[in-house]
Structure formats: C-alpha cells, structure tokens
N, C-alpha and C positions, 0 to 999 in steps of 0.2 A: 498929432504931436502938439504939445502945449506950446504957447508963445515963448516961454523961457527956454525950453529945449531948442526951439527953432532959432532963437537969437544966439544961443551958445554955439550951435552948429554953424551958423553963418560966419562966426568969428574964425573958425578953423578951416573953412572951405576957401577955395580960390575964387576970386572975382570972375564971373563968367566971361567978360570981355577979355580980361588978361589971359585966362586959360585958353581962349580961342586963338590967341596970338602965339602960343607955344607951338613950335614946329615939331612935328612928329613924322617919321618916315612913313610913306604910304602913297599909293598911286591914286587913291580916292579918299575922300573925307566923309566920315559918318559920325553921328552923335547918338547917344543913348540917354534915356531918362532913368534915374535911380529913384523910383517912387518910394517914399517912406510914410508910414502912418503909425499911430499909436493905438494899441488895443490892450486893455487890462493892464495899463502901466508899462507895457513893453513895446519897443519899436520893431516894426515889421518892414521888410522890403518886398517889392513885387518884381517877380521875374517872369519870363516866358520860356516855354519849351518850343523851340523853333520847329517848323514843319520839316518832316523827314526828307521831302523832295526838293528842298531849297538848294540852289547850287552852292551856297556858302554856308557852312556851319549847320547843316541840316541835322535836326534832332537834338542839338545842343541847348544848354540853358544859357540864357542871356537876359539882359535888361531890354525893355522895349526900345527900339531905335532902328536907324538905318541910314542910308546914303543921303547926303545933303542934296536937295533939289534947288535948281536955279531960283525958284520963287521964295525960298526961305529967307527971312530977314537976317538971320544969323544962326549959329549952330545950336543955341538953346531953342530957337524956333523949330529947327529940324527935329530935335528930341521931342518937343511937345507935339508936333504934327505926327511924327511916327507913333508915339504912344496913343494918340487919338485914333489913328488908322488901325493899329494892331490890336489894341485891347479896349477901345472905346472910352478911354480916359479923357474926359472933356478938359481942355486946357484951362478952363475957368475954375476947375477943381484942383489946380496945381499952383503952389507957390514955390517958384524956383529960389532955393536958398543959396546956391553957389555951384561951384564946379569942382571936379576932382582932376588929378593929373591925367592928361591925355596919354594914350598908350598906342603902340604900334600893334597891328594884328598881322603878323607875317604870313599866315596861311592864306589870307584873302587879299593882302596888300592894303588894308584900310588903316588910316590914321583915325583913331577912335577918341571922341571927346565926350566924357560923361558929365552930366548935370544932375544935381540932387534936387528933388522936389518934395516938399511936404504935400500930401494929398488928402483929399476927402474921398474915401473909398465909395465907389458907386454901389448901388444895390446889387448889380450883377455886371460882369464883364462881357463886353461884346467883342468877341475875337474875330479877327480876319482869318478865316479857316484856311485860306490858301497859304498863309505865312506862319500861323501860330497853332500849335496843337493844344496848348493849355496855358493858363495863367497860374503861377505858383506864388504863394505868399509864405515867407519864412521869417521867423524871429531872428533878429540880428544876434541876440545873445546865444541862441542855439547854434547858429552858423559859426560864430566866433569860437565856440568850444570845440567845433569839429575840425578846425584847421589842421592840415597836414601838408607838408611839402612832399610831392611825389615825382617820381620819374615815370613818364608816360611815353608810349609810342603810338604815333598816328601816321599813316601813309609812309611807313618805313623811316620815319624821322623820330628820334628819341630826344626828349627834352625834359627839363625839370620845371615844375609849375606849382604854384599855390593851388590847393584844393580845399573845398568845403563840401560837407555832405549834410543832407537832411533826408532821413529815411533812405530810400534807394536812389535819391537824386544826387548826382555828382556835379559840382560847379568847378570849372577849371579854366585855364587859359586867360584870355583878356578879361572875361567876366570876373574871374577870381582875383586878378590884379586890381581891378576897379574896386571890388569888395574889400580887399586888403587895405587899399588906400583909405576907403571910407571908415573902416573899423579902427585904423591907426589914428585917424583924425578924431573920431568919436572918443577914443581913449584919452586924448588930450582934454576933451570937454569934461569927462568924468573926473580927471585928476585935478582940474581947476577948482 
C-alpha cells in the first residue's frame, strides 16, 4: 500500500484506542487483524480458513485473530500477536492504520474488535496447523463486486447476513460485517 493510500485510509478509520472503548455485547473479548497489501495497483486482504476441528467457527473464513490474553498490552496487540501466531506475520511487518467498528459474534459470545494493518507480505506464510487450514488472499475490488445479502441457516437458526464470495469461498457473519465496514470506509476515500 502506498503512503498516500495509507494516509487516506487512516482518515476514515477509527482511532484504535477509541474503538477499544466501544462496548459490544460478549462474554469474552477478541481482536482480529485485517491485513492489507497492494499488488499490481490493487488492494488485497489476507484471510484464514479456520481449522475444521476448532470448537468455535471451525472451517469458516475469518481474519487472523483470537481471544485477548492477560499479557496483551491492548486489543491491537492481541490482533498482532494472534496474526503472528496463526500465520507467521511478523508484527514489525505491520503498520496499524486504525480500527473498524467492533461487532458482536452471537454464536460464540465474543465481542470482536478489528484492526486494519498495512503489511509487507512475507515470502511464505507459516501457519499454525492446529488452528489454520489455509491463508487466503483476495482482491478487495473482487470481493466488493460479489456482495450479496443472504438468508442462511446454521444450527437450526435462520438469519440474514452480508456475504462475499471469491471462487468457491464464502465469507459471511462477523467477518463479512467487518469487511462491509472496511469497504464502506474505503469508498469514502475513493469519493474524496
């Protein structure tokens, strides 16, 4: 991501400390990193496919992240630590640009706090195989064009959710809400 893009994006993102003070319903607090990088003039986001055997959200697409640990300095530190643990993204390769609106994850009871970071893509991802099946990189423009609001049923619960697709990959739920917030904020940058 070039410096001008990063500066414009910072203007429309929430301040990380202010975002962390927004109260969201949840029995536990978690944070995710929304890693962004530029390739061939296009912005890409990095996602993970969670391990199938995980107790929460197994096999689903998410951003790297997880539960806040007592040793984390703040929620952005949680996001950076988790990204390093899950996909091998060295925190020195991340410039935190700001935050997105936190969201509740009713299925698991988490209050989820997303942080956006411009990254330097490593030569290869080092995945924590116990937690992550794969690292996925998608163009934000491609994802934006795929947006559809859908009615879905999971565990006998029917709900309406934002969805995005890339090939055979479906992004929905909290991850889609975070992505929708990011894309809406980025459209303000493009309009300016």
